[in-house]
N, CA, C and O atoms as a GROMACS GRO file, in nm:
protein
  420
    1MET      N    1  -3.980  15.176  -4.247
    1MET     CA    2  -4.115  15.226  -4.264
    1MET      C    3  -4.182  15.142  -4.373
    1MET      O    4  -4.126  15.123  -4.481
    2SER      N    5  -4.302  15.092  -4.344
    2SER     CA    6  -4.371  15.008  -4.441
    2SER      C    7  -4.462  15.093  -4.530
    2SER      O    8  -4.518  15.195  -4.488
    3SER      N    9  -4.474  15.048  -4.652
    3SER     CA   10  -4.562  15.119  -4.745
    3SER      C   11  -4.696  15.045  -4.753
    3SER      O   12  -4.708  14.930  -4.713
    4ILE      N   13  -4.794  15.115  -4.805
    4ILE     CA   14  -4.927  15.056  -4.818
    4ILE      C   15  -4.927  14.968  -4.943
    4ILE      O   16  -4.895  15.015  -5.052
    5GLY      N   17  -4.962  14.843  -4.926
    5GLY     CA   18  -4.960  14.747  -5.037
    5GLY      C   19  -5.096  14.685  -5.059
    5GLY      O   20  -5.196  14.727  -5.001
    6LEU      N   21  -5.098  14.585  -5.144
    6LEU     CA   22  -5.222  14.516  -5.180
    6LEU      C   23  -5.293  14.455  -5.059
    6LEU      O   24  -5.415  14.467  -5.051
    7PRO      N   25  -5.224  14.392  -4.965
    7PRO     CA   26  -5.296  14.335  -4.850
    7PRO      C   27  -5.374  14.439  -4.770
    7PRO      O   28  -5.481  14.408  -4.717
    8HIS      N   29  -5.322  14.559  -4.760
    8HIS     CA   30  -5.393  14.664  -4.687
    8HIS      C   31  -5.526  14.698  -4.755
    8HIS      O   32  -5.628  14.713  -4.688
    9PHE      N   33  -5.524  14.709  -4.888
    9PHE     CA   34  -5.646  14.738  -4.961
    9PHE      C   35  -5.745  14.622  -4.952
    9PHE      O   36  -5.866  14.643  -4.941
   10LEU      N   37  -5.693  14.500  -4.955
   10LEU     CA   38  -5.781  14.383  -4.944
   10LEU      C   39  -5.846  14.375  -4.807
   10LEU      O   40  -5.961  14.333  -4.796
   11ILE      N   41  -5.774  14.414  -4.703
   11ILE     CA   42  -5.831  14.414  -4.569
   11ILE      C   43  -5.942  14.518  -4.559
   11ILE      O   44  -6.048  14.491  -4.503
   12VAL      N   45  -5.919  14.637  -4.614
   12VAL     CA   46  -6.024  14.740  -4.614
   12VAL      C   47  -6.143  14.695  -4.696
   12VAL      O   48  -6.258  14.716  -4.656
   13GLY      N   49  -6.118  14.632  -4.812
   13GLY     CA   50  -6.227  14.580  -4.894
   13GLY      C   51  -6.307  14.472  -4.823
   13GLY      O   52  -6.430  14.468  -4.832
   14ALA      N   53  -6.237  14.384  -4.752
   14ALA     CA   54  -6.306  14.278  -4.676
   14ALA      C   55  -6.388  14.338  -4.564
   14ALA      O   56  -6.499  14.291  -4.536
   15ALA      N   57  -6.336  14.442  -4.498
   15ALA     CA   58  -6.412  14.508  -4.392
   15ALA      C   59  -6.537  14.575  -4.448
   15ALA      O   60  -6.644  14.567  -4.388
   16LEU      N   61  -6.523  14.642  -4.562
   16LEU     CA   62  -6.641  14.704  -4.625
   16LEU      C   63  -6.744  14.598  -4.664
   16LEU      O   64  -6.864  14.617  -4.643
   17PHE      N   65  -6.696  14.488  -4.719
   17PHE     CA   66  -6.787  14.381  -4.758
   17PHE      C   67  -6.858  14.323  -4.636
   17PHE      O   68  -6.979  14.300  -4.639
   18ALA      N   69  -6.783  14.301  -4.528
   18ALA     CA   70  -6.843  14.246  -4.406
   18ALA      C   71  -6.946  14.343  -4.348
   18ALA      O   72  -7.054  14.300  -4.306
   19LEU      N   73  -6.914  14.471  -4.344
   19LEU     CA   74  -7.011  14.569  -4.294
   19LEU      C   75  -7.135  14.573  -4.383
   19LEU      O   76  -7.247  14.586  -4.333
   20GLY      N   77  -7.117  14.562  -4.513
   20GLY     CA   78  -7.231  14.558  -4.604
   20GLY      C   79  -7.318  14.436  -4.581
   20GLY      O   80  -7.441  14.446  -4.581
   21MET      N   81  -7.255  14.320  -4.562
   21MET     CA   82  -7.333  14.198  -4.537
   21MET      C   83  -7.408  14.207  -4.406
   21MET      O   84  -7.524  14.168  -4.398
   22VAL      N   85  -7.343  14.257  -4.302
   22VAL     CA   86  -7.410  14.273  -4.173
   22VAL      C   87  -7.528  14.369  -4.187
   22VAL      O   88  -7.635  14.345  -4.130
   23THR      N   89  -7.510  14.475  -4.262
   23THR     CA   90  -7.618  14.572  -4.282
   23THR      C   91  -7.733  14.509  -4.358
   23THR      O   92  -7.849  14.529  -4.321
   24VAL      N   93  -7.706  14.433  -4.463
   24VAL     CA   94  -7.812  14.369  -4.541
   24VAL      C   95  -7.888  14.268  -4.456
   24VAL      O   96  -8.011  14.260  -4.464
   25VAL      N   97  -7.817  14.191  -4.374
   25VAL     CA   98  -7.881  14.084  -4.298
   25VAL      C   99  -7.959  14.138  -4.178
   25VAL      O  100  -8.063  14.083  -4.143
   26THR      N  101  -7.911  14.244  -4.116
   26THR     CA  102  -7.973  14.288  -3.990
   26THR      C  103  -8.078  14.397  -4.007
   26THR      O  104  -8.159  14.416  -3.917
   27ARG      N  105  -8.081  14.467  -4.117
   27ARG     CA  106  -8.176  14.578  -4.133
   27ARG      C  107  -8.313  14.526  -4.174
   27ARG      O  108  -8.324  14.432  -4.254
   28ARG      N  109  -8.415  14.587  -4.118
   28ARG     CA  110  -8.551  14.558  -4.159
   28ARG      C  111  -8.601  14.664  -4.255
   28ARG      O  112  -8.699  14.642  -4.327
   29ASN      N  113  -8.536  14.778  -4.256
   29ASN     CA  114  -8.575  14.889  -4.341
   29ASN      C  115  -8.517  14.868  -4.481
   29ASN      O  116  -8.399  14.834  -4.495
   30ALA      N  117  -8.598  14.888  -4.584
   30ALA     CA  118  -8.553  14.865  -4.721
   30ALA      C  119  -8.442  14.961  -4.761
   30ALA      O  120  -8.352  14.923  -4.837
   31VAL      N  121  -8.446  15.083  -4.713
   31VAL     CA  122  -8.341  15.178  -4.746
   31VAL      C  123  -8.209  15.137  -4.681
   31VAL      O  124  -8.103  15.152  -4.742
   32GLY      N  125  -8.213  15.085  -4.561
   32GLY     CA  126  -8.093  15.034  -4.495
   32GLY      C  127  -8.032  14.917  -4.570
   32GLY      O  128  -7.910  14.905  -4.579
   33ILE      N  129  -8.117  14.830  -4.623
   33ILE     CA  130  -8.068  14.717  -4.701
   33ILE      C  131  -8.000  14.768  -4.828
   33ILE      O  132  -7.896  14.715  -4.868
   34LEU      N  133  -8.057  14.869  -4.892
   34LEU     CA  134  -7.994  14.926  -5.012
   34LEU      C  135  -7.859  14.987  -4.980
   34LEU      O  136  -7.766  14.979  -5.060
   35MET      N  137  -7.847  15.048  -4.862
   35MET     CA  138  -7.717  15.104  -4.822
   35MET      C  139  -7.614  14.992  -4.804
   35MET      O  140  -7.497  15.010  -4.838
   36GLY      N  141  -7.657  14.878  -4.750
   36GLY     CA  142  -7.567  14.764  -4.736
   36GLY      C  143  -7.521  14.711  -4.871
   36GLY      O  144  -7.405  14.674  -4.887
   37VAL      N  145  -7.611  14.706  -4.967
   37VAL     CA  146  -7.575  14.661  -5.102
   37VAL      C  147  -7.474  14.757  -5.163
   37VAL      O  148  -7.380  14.713  -5.230
   38GLU      N  149  -7.491  14.887  -5.141
   38GLU     CA  150  -7.395  14.984  -5.192
   38GLU      C  151  -7.257  14.966  -5.128
   38GLU      O  152  -7.155  14.982  -5.195
   39LEU      N  153  -7.253  14.932  -5.001
   39LEU     CA  154  -7.124  14.905  -4.935
   39LEU      C  155  -7.056  14.784  -4.999
   39LEU      O  156  -6.934  14.784  -5.020
   40ILE      N  157  -7.133  14.681  -5.029
   40ILE     CA  158  -7.077  14.562  -5.093
   40ILE      C  159  -7.020  14.597  -5.230
   40ILE      O  160  -6.911  14.552  -5.265
   41LEU      N  161  -7.094  14.676  -5.307
   41LEU     CA  162  -7.045  14.715  -5.439
   41LEU      C  163  -6.920  14.803  -5.429
   41LEU      O  164  -6.830  14.793  -5.513
   42ASN      N  165  -6.914  14.889  -5.328
   42ASN     CA  166  -6.794  14.971  -5.310
   42ASN      C  167  -6.674  14.887  -5.270
   42ASN      O  168  -6.561  14.919  -5.307
   43ALA      N  169  -6.696  14.780  -5.195
   43ALA     CA  170  -6.586  14.688  -5.162
   43ALA      C  171  -6.533  14.622  -5.288
   43ALA      O  172  -6.412  14.606  -5.304
   44ALA      N  173  -6.623  14.584  -5.377
   44ALA     CA  174  -6.580  14.525  -5.504
   44ALA      C  175  -6.501  14.626  -5.587
   44ALA      O  176  -6.400  14.591  -5.648
   45ASN      N  177  -6.547  14.750  -5.590
   45ASN     CA  178  -6.475  14.855  -5.664
   45ASN      C  179  -6.334  14.875  -5.608
   45ASN      O  180  -6.238  14.888  -5.684
   46LEU      N  181  -6.322  14.877  -5.477
   46LEU     CA  182  -6.191  14.894  -5.415
   46LEU      C  183  -6.098  14.780  -5.455
   46LEU      O  184  -5.980  14.802  -5.484
   47ASN      N  185  -6.150  14.658  -5.457
   47ASN     CA  186  -6.067  14.544  -5.497
   47ASN      C  187  -6.029  14.551  -5.644
   47ASN      O  188  -5.916  14.519  -5.680
   48PHE      N  189  -6.122  14.593  -5.731
   48PHE     CA  190  -6.088  14.609  -5.873
   48PHE      C  191  -5.973  14.706  -5.892
   48PHE      O  192  -5.877  14.677  -5.963
   49ILE      N  193  -5.982  14.822  -5.827
   49ILE     CA  194  -5.879  14.924  -5.842
   49ILE      C  195  -5.746  14.877  -5.782
   49ILE      O  196  -5.641  14.898  -5.842
   50ALA      N  197  -5.751  14.814  -5.665
   50ALA     CA  198  -5.628  14.768  -5.601
   50ALA      C  199  -5.558  14.662  -5.684
   50ALA      O  200  -5.436  14.668  -5.703
   51PHE      N  201  -5.633  14.564  -5.733
   51PHE     CA  202  -5.571  14.461  -5.816
   51PHE      C  203  -5.518  14.519  -5.946
   51PHE      O  204  -5.413  14.477  -5.994
   52ASN      N  205  -5.589  14.616  -6.002
   52ASN     CA  206  -5.540  14.678  -6.124
   52ASN      C  207  -5.408  14.751  -6.098
   52ASN      O  208  -5.318  14.748  -6.182
   53HIS      N  209  -5.397  14.816  -5.984
   53HIS     CA  210  -5.276  14.892  -5.954
   53HIS      C  211  -5.157  14.802  -5.923
   53HIS      O  212  -5.046  14.827  -5.969
   54PHE      N  213  -5.181  14.696  -5.845
   54PHE     CA  214  -5.069  14.616  -5.795
   54PHE      C  215  -5.039  14.491  -5.879
   54PHE      O  216  -4.927  14.441  -5.874
   55VAL      N  217  -5.135  14.439  -5.956
   55VAL     CA  218  -5.115  14.312  -6.024
   55VAL      C  219  -5.111  14.328  -6.175
   55VAL      O  220  -5.032  14.261  -6.242
   56ALA      N  221  -5.194  14.414  -6.231
   56ALA     CA  222  -5.206  14.424  -6.378
   56ALA      C  223  -5.080  14.488  -6.438
   56ALA      O  224  -4.997  14.545  -6.367
   57THR      N  225  -5.070  14.475  -6.567
   57THR     CA  226  -4.958  14.536  -6.637
   57THR      C  227  -4.968  14.688  -6.630
   57THR      O  228  -5.078  14.742  -6.625
   58PRO      N  229  -4.855  14.756  -6.629
   58PRO     CA  230  -4.858  14.903  -6.621
   58PRO      C  231  -4.934  14.964  -6.739
   58PRO      O  232  -4.920  14.920  -6.853
   59GLY      N  233  -5.014  15.063  -6.709
   59GLY     CA  234  -5.092  15.131  -6.812
   59GLY      C  235  -5.226  15.066  -6.838
   59GLY      O  236  -5.304  15.117  -6.918
   60SER      N  237  -5.255  14.955  -6.774
   60SER     CA  238  -5.384  14.888  -6.792
   60SER      C  239  -5.492  14.964  -6.718
   60SER      O  240  -5.472  15.010  -6.606
   61LEU      N  241  -5.607  14.977  -6.781
   61LEU     CA  242  -5.719  15.047  -6.720
   61LEU      C  243  -5.837  14.955  -6.693
   61LEU      O  244  -5.949  15.002  -6.676
   62ALA      N  245  -5.814  14.826  -6.690
   62ALA     CA  246  -5.924  14.730  -6.674
   62ALA      C  247  -5.995  14.749  -6.540
   62ALA      O  248  -6.118  14.744  -6.536
   63GLY      N  249  -5.922  14.770  -6.433
   63GLY     CA  250  -5.984  14.788  -6.302
   63GLY      C  251  -6.070  14.912  -6.297
   63GLY      O  252  -6.179  14.910  -6.240
   64GLN      N  253  -6.022  15.021  -6.356
   64GLN     CA  254  -6.100  15.144  -6.358
   64GLN      C  255  -6.226  15.128  -6.442
   64GLN      O  256  -6.333  15.178  -6.405
   65VAL      N  257  -6.215  15.060  -6.555
   65VAL     CA  258  -6.331  15.039  -6.642
   65VAL      C  259  -6.435  14.954  -6.570
   65VAL      O  260  -6.554  14.985  -6.575
   66PHE      N  261  -6.391  14.847  -6.504
   66PHE     CA  262  -6.485  14.765  -6.428
   66PHE      C  263  -6.550  14.845  -6.317
   66PHE      O  264  -6.670  14.831  -6.293
   67SER      N  265  -6.474  14.929  -6.250
   67SER     CA  266  -6.530  15.010  -6.142
   67SER      C  267  -6.633  15.109  -6.193
   67SER      O  268  -6.737  15.128  -6.130
   68ILE      N  269  -6.606  15.171  -6.305
   68ILE     CA  270  -6.704  15.264  -6.362
   68ILE      C  271  -6.830  15.187  -6.402
   68ILE      O  272  -6.941  15.236  -6.383
   69PHE      N  273  -6.813  15.068  -6.458
   69PHE     CA  274  -6.928  14.985  -6.493
   69PHE      C  275  -7.011  14.950  -6.370
   69PHE      O  276  -7.134  14.955  -6.374
   70VAL      N  277  -6.945  14.915  -6.260
   70VAL     CA  278  -7.016  14.882  -6.135
   70VAL      C  279  -7.085  15.006  -6.079
   70VAL      O  280  -7.196  14.994  -6.027
   71ILE      N  281  -7.023  15.122  -6.089
   71ILE     CA  282  -7.086  15.245  -6.040
   71ILE      C  283  -7.212  15.276  -6.121
   71ILE      O  284  -7.314  15.315  -6.064
   72VAL      N  285  -7.206  15.258  -6.252
   72VAL     CA  286  -7.325  15.279  -6.337
   72VAL      C  287  -7.434  15.180  -6.300
   72VAL      O  288  -7.551  15.218  -6.290
   73LEU      N  289  -7.398  15.053  -6.281
   73LEU     CA  290  -7.497  14.954  -6.240
   73LEU      C  291  -7.555  14.985  -6.102
   73LEU      O  292  -7.674  14.964  -6.080
   74ALA      N  293  -7.473  15.036  -6.011
   74ALA     CA  294  -7.522  15.070  -5.878
   74ALA      C  295  -7.619  15.187  -5.884
   74ALA      O  296  -7.718  15.190  -5.810
   75ALA      N  297  -7.593  15.283  -5.971
   75ALA     CA  298  -7.685  15.396  -5.986
   75ALA      C  299  -7.818  15.348  -6.043
   75ALA      O  300  -7.924  15.390  -5.997
   76ALA      N  301  -7.813  15.261  -6.142
   76ALA     CA  302  -7.937  15.206  -6.199
   76ALA      C  303  -8.011  15.122  -6.096
   76ALA      O  304  -8.134  15.129  -6.086
   77GLU      N  305  -7.937  15.043  -6.020
   77GLU     CA  306  -7.999  14.961  -5.915
   77GLU      C  307  -8.064  15.047  -5.809
   77GLU      O  308  -8.173  15.016  -5.762
   78ALA      N  309  -7.999  15.155  -5.771
   78ALA     CA  310  -8.056  15.243  -5.670
   78ALA      C  311  -8.183  15.310  -5.720
   78ALA      O  312  -8.280  15.323  -5.645
   79ALA      N  313  -8.183  15.353  -5.844
   79ALA     CA  314  -8.302  15.418  -5.899
   79ALA      C  315  -8.420  15.320  -5.906
   79ALA      O  316  -8.532  15.356  -5.868
   80ILE      N  317  -8.396  15.199  -5.954
   80ILE     CA  318  -8.503  15.101  -5.963
   80ILE      C  319  -8.548  15.056  -5.825
   80ILE      O  320  -8.668  15.042  -5.800
   81ALA      N  321  -8.454  15.035  -5.735
   81ALA     CA  322  -8.489  14.990  -5.600
   81ALA      C  323  -8.568  15.096  -5.526
   81ALA      O  324  -8.663  15.064  -5.455
   82LEU      N  325  -8.530  15.222  -5.540
   82LEU     CA  326  -8.606  15.327  -5.473
   82LEU      C  327  -8.746  15.340  -5.531
   82LEU      O  328  -8.840  15.372  -5.458
   83ALA      N  329  -8.762  15.317  -5.660
   83ALA     CA  330  -8.896  15.316  -5.719
   83ALA      C  331  -8.979  15.201  -5.662
   83ALA      O  332  -9.098  15.217  -5.634
   84ILE      N  333  -8.917  15.086  -5.644
   84ILE     CA  334  -8.987  14.972  -5.583
   84ILE      C  335  -9.023  15.002  -5.438
   84ILE      O  336  -9.133  14.969  -5.394
   85VAL      N  337  -8.931  15.066  -5.364
   85VAL     CA  338  -8.958  15.102  -5.225
   85VAL      C  339  -9.075  15.200  -5.218
   85VAL      O  340  -9.160  15.187  -5.130
   86LEU      N  341  -9.080  15.297  -5.308
   86LEU     CA  342  -9.192  15.391  -5.310
   86LEU      C  343  -9.324  15.320  -5.340
   86LEU      O  344  -9.427  15.351  -5.280
   87ALA      N  345  -9.322  15.225  -5.432
   87ALA     CA  346  -9.443  15.149  -5.464
   87ALA      C  347  -9.488  15.066  -5.344
   87ALA      O  348  -9.607  15.056  -5.316
   88ILE      N  349  -9.392  15.005  -5.275
   88ILE     CA  350  -9.426  14.927  -5.155
   88ILE      C  351  -9.482  15.018  -5.047
   88ILE      O  352  -9.577  14.982  -4.978
   89TYR      N  353  -9.424  15.137  -5.031
   89TYR     CA  354  -9.474  15.230  -4.930
   89TYR      C  355  -9.616  15.275  -4.962
   89TYR      O  356  -9.698  15.287  -4.871
   90GLN      N  357  -9.646  15.300  -5.089
   90GLN     CA  358  -9.780  15.341  -5.126
   90GLN      C  359  -9.882  15.229  -5.102
   90GLN      O  360  -9.998  15.256  -5.069
   91THR      N  361  -9.839  15.105  -5.117
   91THR     CA  362  -9.930  14.993  -5.098
   91THR      C  363  -9.947  14.956  -4.952
   91THR      O  364 -10.060  14.937  -4.905
   92PHE      N  365  -9.836  14.946  -4.878
   92PHE     CA  366  -9.839  14.894  -4.741
   92PHE      C  367  -9.823  15.001  -4.634
   92PHE      O  368  -9.841  14.972  -4.516
   93HIS      N  369  -9.790  15.124  -4.672
   93HIS     CA  370  -9.766  15.235  -4.578
   93HIS      C  371  -9.653  15.204  -4.480
   93HIS      O  372  -9.655  15.250  -4.366
   94THR      N  373  -9.556  15.127  -4.524
   94THR     CA  374  -9.435  15.099  -4.447
   94THR      C  375  -9.326  15.055  -4.544
   94THR      O  376  -9.355  15.006  -4.653
   95ILE      N  377  -9.200  15.073  -4.502
   95ILE     CA  378  -9.090  15.021  -4.582
   95ILE      C  379  -9.017  14.909  -4.508
   95ILE      O  380  -8.906  14.871  -4.545
   96ASP      N  381  -9.082  14.856  -4.405
   96ASP     CA  382  -9.029  14.742  -4.332
   96ASP      C  383  -9.047  14.618  -4.420
   96ASP      O  384  -9.159  14.583  -4.456
   97VAL      N  385  -8.937  14.552  -4.453
   97VAL     CA  386  -8.945  14.441  -4.549
   97VAL      C  387  -9.016  14.320  -4.492
   97VAL      O  388  -9.067  14.238  -4.569
   98GLN      N  389  -9.023  14.306  -4.361
   98GLN     CA  390  -9.092  14.191  -4.303
   98GLN      C  391  -9.242  14.212  -4.298
   98GLN      O  392  -9.318  14.115  -4.284
   99ASP      N  393  -9.287  14.335  -4.309
   99ASP     CA  394  -9.430  14.362  -4.309
   99ASP      C  395  -9.492  14.349  -4.447
   99ASP      O  396  -9.614  14.363  -4.461
  100THR      N  397  -9.415  14.322  -4.547
  100THR     CA  398  -9.465  14.313  -4.685
  100THR      C  399  -9.478  14.168  -4.729
  100THR      O  400  -9.449  14.137  -4.844
  101ASP      N  401  -9.520  14.081  -4.641
  101ASP     CA  402  -9.530  13.939  -4.674
  101ASP      C  403  -9.647  13.907  -4.765
  101ASP      O  404  -9.660  13.793  -4.809
  102LEU      N  405  -9.733  14.002  -4.794
  102LEU     CA  406  -9.841  13.978  -4.889
  102LEU      C  407  -9.788  13.952  -5.029
  102LEU      O  408  -9.858  13.891  -5.110
  103LEU      N  409  -9.668  13.997  -5.058
  103LEU     CA  410  -9.611  13.976  -5.190
  103LEU      C  411  -9.580  13.829  -5.216
  103LEU      O  412  -9.565  13.788  -5.331
  104ARG      N  413  -9.569  13.750  -5.111
  104ARG     CA  414  -9.535  13.609  -5.125
  104ARG      C  415  -9.656  13.524  -5.165
  104ARG      O  416  -9.638  13.412  -5.211
  105GLN      N  417  -9.774  13.575  -5.149
  105GLN     CA  418  -9.895  13.497  -5.176
  105GLN      C  419  -9.937  13.503  -5.319
  105GLN      O  420 -10.038  13.443  -5.357
   0.00000   0.00000   0.00000
C-alpha cells in the first residue's frame, strides 16, 4: 500500500495552478479572473505546506508562516480588487474586462 507523499501534493498543486491560469486567461468577467488568481495563490500555499512537511527540518514552521502571509495578501488583494471592480462597474456599467478599453487611452 502506498502512502501519500510529496509528489502527490505537487501534482495537486500543479493542477490547481493550471486551473487558475486557465481561469485567468479565459474569463472575461473580472470576478472570474479574481477567482483564478485565488486558485493560483492556493496552489502556492499547498506547495509551501507540502515542502515544509516533507523537506524542512522537523518542527519548522516556515511553510505555515509563508502560507498565512499569502492568505493575508490574498485577502487584501481581494478587497482592493473588488473595490476596483465596483468603480469600473459604476463607470462602465459592466465588469467585462474587454469592454473597459477606455482605461488604455
